[in-house]
RODO-2510 file (C-alpha; in nm, 4 decimals, decimal comma):
residues 197
     n   res          X          Y          Z
     1     x    -0,8432    -0,2964    -1,8213
     2     x    -0,9631    -0,0872    -1,5307
     3     x    -0,9129     0,2639    -1,6691
     4     x    -0,8938     0,4251    -1,3216
     5     x    -0,6322     0,1974    -1,1689
     6     x    -0,4641     0,0794    -1,4889
     7     x    -0,4854    -0,2785    -1,3606
     8     x    -0,5493    -0,5789    -1,5807
     9     x    -0,8436    -0,7998    -1,4742
    10     x    -0,7310    -1,1376    -1,3412
    11     x    -0,9642    -1,3142    -1,5820
    12     x    -0,7695    -1,1658    -1,8740
    13     x    -0,4565    -1,3526    -1,7676
    14     x    -0,6264    -1,6805    -1,8483
    15     x    -0,7763    -1,5321    -2,1656
    16     x    -0,4292    -1,4163    -2,2743
    17     x    -0,2754    -1,7519    -2,1841
    18     x    -0,5395    -1,9264    -2,3933
    19     x    -0,5273    -1,6930    -2,6948
    20     x    -0,3649    -1,3463    -2,7049
    21     x    -0,5832    -1,2412    -2,9984
    22     x    -0,9001    -1,3331    -2,8100
    23     x    -0,7801    -1,1402    -2,5056
    24     x    -0,7093    -0,8377    -2,7248
    25     x    -1,0561    -0,8521    -2,8770
    26     x    -1,2117    -0,8754    -2,5318
    27     x    -1,0088    -0,5974    -2,3760
    28     x    -0,9427    -0,3526    -2,6537
    29     x    -1,2435    -0,3992    -2,8783
    30     x    -1,4919    -0,5168    -2,6122
    31     x    -1,5892    -0,7969    -2,8522
    32     x    -1,7693    -1,0843    -2,6834
    33     x    -2,0371    -1,3141    -2,8112
    34     x    -2,2045    -1,5222    -2,5461
    35     x    -2,3214    -1,8756    -2,6176
    36     x    -2,5156    -2,1227    -2,4042
    37     x    -2,2006    -2,2478    -2,2313
    38     x    -2,0552    -1,9069    -2,1474
    39     x    -2,4001    -1,7871    -2,0338
    40     x    -2,4314    -2,0842    -1,7994
    41     x    -2,0787    -2,0286    -1,6641
    42     x    -2,1457    -1,6578    -1,6101
    43     x    -2,4702    -1,7371    -1,4252
    44     x    -2,2901    -1,9846    -1,1979
    45     x    -2,0208    -1,7254    -1,1182
    46     x    -2,2852    -1,4604    -1,0478
    47     x    -2,4574    -1,6978    -0,8043
    48     x    -2,1275    -1,7612    -0,6254
    49     x    -2,0599    -1,3879    -0,5939
    50     x    -2,4191    -1,3105    -0,4892
    51     x    -2,4127    -1,5411    -0,1873
    52     x    -2,3386    -1,4000     0,1561
    53     x    -1,9947    -1,2437     0,1200
    54     x    -1,8831    -1,4045     0,4474
    55     x    -1,9877    -1,7464     0,5735
    56     x    -1,8546    -1,8743     0,9084
    57     x    -1,8453    -2,2384     1,0196
    58     x    -1,6385    -2,2957     1,3309
    59     x    -1,2759    -2,2078     1,2568
    60     x    -1,3419    -2,1811     0,8816
    61     x    -1,4519    -1,8582     0,7158
    62     x    -1,5497    -1,8512     0,3479
    63     x    -1,5255    -1,5207     0,1624
    64     x    -1,7220    -1,5012    -0,1637
    65     x    -1,6562    -1,2497    -0,4407
    66     x    -1,3657    -1,0953    -0,2478
    67     x    -1,1883    -0,8178    -0,4413
    68     x    -0,8118    -0,8595    -0,4741
    69     x    -0,5392    -0,6569    -0,6422
    70     x    -0,1659    -0,6314    -0,6873
    71     x     0,0167    -0,3030    -0,7332
    72     x     0,3354    -0,4957    -0,8121
    73     x     0,1820    -0,6847    -1,1054
    74     x    -0,0912    -0,4385    -1,2015
    75     x    -0,3732    -0,6911    -1,1536
    76     x    -0,7176    -0,6823    -0,9961
    77     x    -1,0261    -0,8980    -0,9798
    78     x    -1,2469    -1,1070    -0,7580
    79     x    -1,1886    -1,4443    -0,6033
    80     x    -1,4883    -1,6736    -0,6326
    81     x    -1,4178    -1,8088    -0,2846
    82     x    -1,1398    -1,7794    -0,0289
    83     x    -1,1403    -2,0398     0,2441
    84     x    -0,9792    -1,8863     0,5511
    85     x    -0,8870    -2,1398     0,8202
    86     x    -0,7838    -2,0152     1,1646
    87     x    -0,4103    -2,0685     1,2082
    88     x    -0,1468    -1,9125     1,4373
    89     x     0,0853    -1,8980     1,1322
    90     x    -0,1779    -1,7254     0,9186
    91     x    -0,2262    -1,3610     0,8300
    92     x    -0,4559    -1,0951     0,9698
    93     x    -0,7530    -0,9865     0,7625
    94     x    -0,8743    -0,6339     0,8457
    95     x    -1,2391    -0,7427     0,8747
    96     x    -1,1758    -1,0486     1,0986
    97     x    -1,0218    -1,0739     1,4447
    98     x    -0,7941    -1,3785     1,4214
    99     x    -0,5117    -1,5092     1,2017
   100     x    -0,6086    -1,7160     0,8981
   101     x    -0,4412    -1,9388     0,6412
   102     x    -0,5862    -1,8462     0,3012
   103     x    -0,6880    -2,0961     0,0332
   104     x    -0,8358    -1,9469    -0,2872
   105     x    -1,0926    -2,1518    -0,4803
   106     x    -1,1771    -2,0712    -0,8427
   107     x    -1,5082    -2,2042    -0,9758
   108     x    -1,5102    -2,3457    -1,3277
   109     x    -1,8047    -2,4461    -1,5402
   110     x    -1,8186    -2,7640    -1,7457
   111     x    -1,6202    -3,0834    -1,7333
   112     x    -1,2968    -3,1315    -1,5429
   113     x    -1,0064    -3,0113    -1,7562
   114     x    -0,6385    -2,9767    -1,6810
   115     x    -0,6040    -2,6251    -1,8223
   116     x    -0,2795    -2,4428    -1,7467
   117     x    -0,4569    -2,1073    -1,7876
   118     x    -0,6925    -2,1962    -1,5003
   119     x    -0,3921    -2,2636    -1,2775
   120     x    -0,2342    -1,9360    -1,3933
   121     x    -0,5424    -1,7347    -1,2940
   122     x    -0,5739    -1,9106    -0,9570
   123     x    -0,2060    -1,8550    -0,8760
   124     x    -0,2413    -1,4867    -0,9712
   125     x    -0,5275    -1,4585    -0,7200
   126     x    -0,3033    -1,6090    -0,4525
   127     x    -0,0201    -1,3697    -0,5382
   128     x    -0,2600    -1,0751    -0,5059
   129     x    -0,3735    -1,2029    -0,1655
   130     x    -0,0117    -1,2494    -0,0565
   131     x     0,0696    -0,8896    -0,1449
   132     x    -0,2456    -0,7509     0,0166
   133     x    -0,2212    -0,9398     0,3453
   134     x     0,1467    -1,0324     0,3820
   135     x     0,0569    -1,3995     0,3578
   136     x     0,2183    -1,7036     0,2026
   137     x    -0,0272    -1,9191     0,0091
   138     x     0,1201    -2,2519    -0,1072
   139     x    -0,1881    -2,3825    -0,2855
   140     x    -0,5500    -2,3351    -0,3833
   141     x    -0,8156    -2,5286    -0,5725
   142     x    -1,0139    -2,5345    -0,8923
   143     x    -1,3726    -2,6407    -0,8262
   144     x    -1,5519    -2,7849    -1,1284
   145     x    -1,9154    -2,7046    -1,0593
   146     x    -2,0849    -2,9596    -1,2848
   147     x    -1,8607    -3,2459    -1,1727
   148     x    -1,8579    -3,1363    -0,8052
   149     x    -1,4851    -3,2015    -0,8136
   150     x    -1,2080    -3,0042    -0,6555
   151     x    -0,8490    -3,0201    -0,7814
   152     x    -0,5740    -2,8798    -0,5591
   153     x    -0,3163    -2,6651    -0,7396
   154     x     0,0324    -2,6164    -0,5936
   155     x     0,1743    -2,2673    -0,6469
   156     x     0,5307    -2,3706    -0,7210
   157     x     0,8115    -2,1436    -0,8419
   158     x     0,7480    -2,2303    -1,2079
   159     x     0,3788    -2,1358    -1,1946
   160     x     0,4555    -1,8153    -1,0043
   161     x     0,7148    -1,7227    -1,2676
   162     x     0,4569    -1,7773    -1,5427
   163     x     0,2167    -1,5424    -1,3634
   164     x     0,4907    -1,2827    -1,3241
   165     x     0,5946    -1,3137    -1,6883
   166     x     0,2388    -1,2935    -1,8212
   167     x     0,1425    -0,9989    -1,6000
   168     x     0,4547    -0,7934    -1,6654
   169     x     0,5449    -0,8922    -2,0222
   170     x     0,3869    -0,5913    -2,1890
   171     x     0,5117    -0,3455    -1,9302
   172     x     0,8765    -0,4398    -1,9819
   173     x     0,8844    -0,3475    -2,3483
   174     x     0,9180     0,0115    -2,4653
   175     x     0,6033     0,1207    -2,6481
   176     x     0,5310     0,4260    -2,8583
   177     x     0,3113     0,6510    -2,6493
   178     x     0,4295     0,4809    -2,3296
   179     x     0,2124     0,3996    -2,0331
   180     x     0,0325     0,0890    -1,9226
   181     x    -0,2350     0,1113    -2,1909
   182     x     0,0169     0,1231    -2,4766
   183     x     0,2127    -0,1588    -2,3172
   184     x    -0,1007    -0,3675    -2,2811
   185     x    -0,1954    -0,3118    -2,6448
   186     x     0,1483    -0,4221    -2,7525
   187     x     0,1379    -0,7221    -2,5177
   188     x    -0,1976    -0,8440    -2,6429
   189     x    -0,1697    -0,7606    -3,0105
   190     x     0,2024    -0,7719    -3,0545
   191     x     0,3232    -1,1268    -3,0034
   192     x     0,3804    -1,1505    -3,3774
   193     x     0,5298    -0,8016    -3,3885
   194     x     0,7762    -0,8903    -3,1115
   195     x     0,8906    -1,1926    -3,3087
   196     x     1,0006    -0,9507    -3,5812
   197     x     1,1993    -0,7267    -3,3384
***
């Protein structure tokens, strides 16, 4: 969690979706043990974010490592890549002069996998962009680096609801001590506790 803003990192949504206990260990206890696969994935993400932050090719602009956030959902993070295509129906970006249709792309290491938590994280990025720029983003893509394969993900109502539920679940429940931090602790550690309520 970003202590200053109180926002949850976007990457923790997928961690929580995969395993709430693992997400709690990462966020609350700062427990992480890197292996060869996670080290390789981290290095590939660092390369993507270290490239030129803006790359222009005709009517297409690629933004790398672009910071996004949502006040509504209490999220923040970086998009690996946002493809911005000139479009009269698009949104204005404060650092560009035209309207653009936004298409977030999340880079993933390893083999192609149909992981719902990847789609959750990508949709959350799109929802942050929508809030920031007043855009509508119907889809994005997961790019599997090793396979050089790109899978388009539709941001339908069901996926958006899952993002909303995951991001706000802990904040909706009363917690001793109150505040976002207490709510987050209960969200991450308390799935079993909630079952007893």
